[in-house]
Structure formats: C-alpha cells, structure tokens
N, C-alpha and C positions, 0 to 999 in steps of 0.2 A: 505493499500498498504506498502510495507516495505520500511527501508532507503535506502540511495541510497551508494551503496558503493563509498569512495575515494579512486582512485590509487596515485600512486605516477607521472602519469604522469599529472592526473587532478590540481594537486596540482604545479606542474612545471612552470606553464607561472605565476601563482599569487606570486610563490617565486622570481622570474626574476625581476616581478614588484616590488616586497620589498625588494630587492639588491639593484637596480635600484633609490628606493627613497629614501634609507637608503644611498645612494653614494651622492645624492643631497643636502640631508638634512649635512650630513657630512658636505660637501663642502662647505654649506652655513653658516655654524655654524664656521668653518675655516676662513672664508672670511669679517666674521662680526668680530670675534673675533683677526684679525690681525691690526696693528697699522696701515698699511699703506693705504690710501683712496679706495675705496670699487672702483673697477672697473666695475661692471658687475650693474651699475644704471638702463638700459635698456635692459629688460629680452626679448630673441624673442622667436619665435615658431619654434622648429624644424620642416623639412618637415620627416614625418615619416605614412604610410609607402613610401619606397622611388622610387615605383614604383605608377602611378595612374592609372585606366582605360582610355583608349581613351575619351573623352567626359568629364570626370570629371576634377574637379579642385583642385588646392593645395591650401592649408590655410596660408598666412603668417598672423602672428598677432607680437605685442609688447605688454609687460608690464614696465611699471615705480614703481620701490620700493621707494615708498615716505620717506620711512627712512631714503635712505642714503643720499639723496639732491643734487644729483649730475645733470648734464646736461638731459634731456628728449628728445633731439632730436636724429632721428633714418632716414638712408636711407636704401632702400628697393629697392633692383635690382633682376631683373631676367634675366641671360646671355642664350644664347641659348650653342652649344655644340665649337663653334667656338671663343664664348667669345665676342659676340655682346648684348649690352643689347637690348631686345626686350620688357622690362617693367620694371618702375620704379616710387617710391613712395618716398614724403619726409615727413614725418610723427611726430606728438608729439606724445609722448607715455604719458599714464595718467595711474592712480591707478586702474583703470578694462580692462581688454586686451581685444585689439581693432586690429582685423581682414579685411584682405582683401584678394580675391581670386584670381587667375590665371589659365588660361584654355589654356593648352596649344596643340600645335599638334600633334595630334597623329603620335608615330613613332622616335618622340624626341627627347634629350637627354638637360638639363637646369640643369643650378645652380642658385639656390636662392640666393643673397647674402646679409648681413644685415652688414651694417656700423652705429656705434655707437660710443658716447666719449671712452667706455672701448675699444674699436678694431674691428674686422670684423670678422663676420664668414659667412661658406660657407655649403650650404645643397645640392649637387646633387640629381638630381630626376629624373624619367623618365617617358612620357608617351607611355604607351602599341599603 
C-alpha cells in the first residue's frame, strides 16, 4: 500500500491546535514570570463544542495548580437562558482534574459559570 498523501487541508486542524497550545503556553509562562500573584490558581474546563446533542451531557471540571499556592475553592453553576440557576456545585479543586456532568433539556440554551478566587468565567452552550 502506498504512502498517504498529506494536503494542507489535512494539516490545518493540527496546525490550529498547535497555535492554540502555543498561545496557552505563552500565557502560562507570562503569568508564571510576572511578579504579581497568580490569579489562575484553579483552572476550569471550557465547554467545547458549544452545541451538544440532545441526551448528551456537558463536562464541567476543575484542576488546581499546586505550585501556585492559592485557594482551591470553586463554584460551578449552570444557568438557563433567563439567568436562573438550574444546577450548582461547590467544589474543592485537586491536583488531578475533577469532572461533573450536566444533561440539559433538548432545545435549550445554557451558560456554565465558574467562580474561583481568580475571577468568573462564563461558557455558553446549547442542547439541540
């Protein structure tokens, strides 16, 4: 069998992942080198893709950077399109990723909200 030909189209997703990884690593190295205290003590799991199939769940998660020495608490909320909290969890992040799942109602729009000592992160998603 012959070798598979690689086109630019085949390499495009890998190159995008490489650029994203480079951006994350650059940001992390800048944050580690800055003299102020690190604000990203607890990292959160972004929701991707933003649309999930009906009956599927979204994965919510946290991870603690042990070398930063900051607080380990996090609050995870899921809000519906009207801003009403439909699910919440108060968690303690550990040095290994911890995950929880939320299965939304079909056809609904939600926002996952992570509150940590470093600030608030919001990730909208939709259930088809």
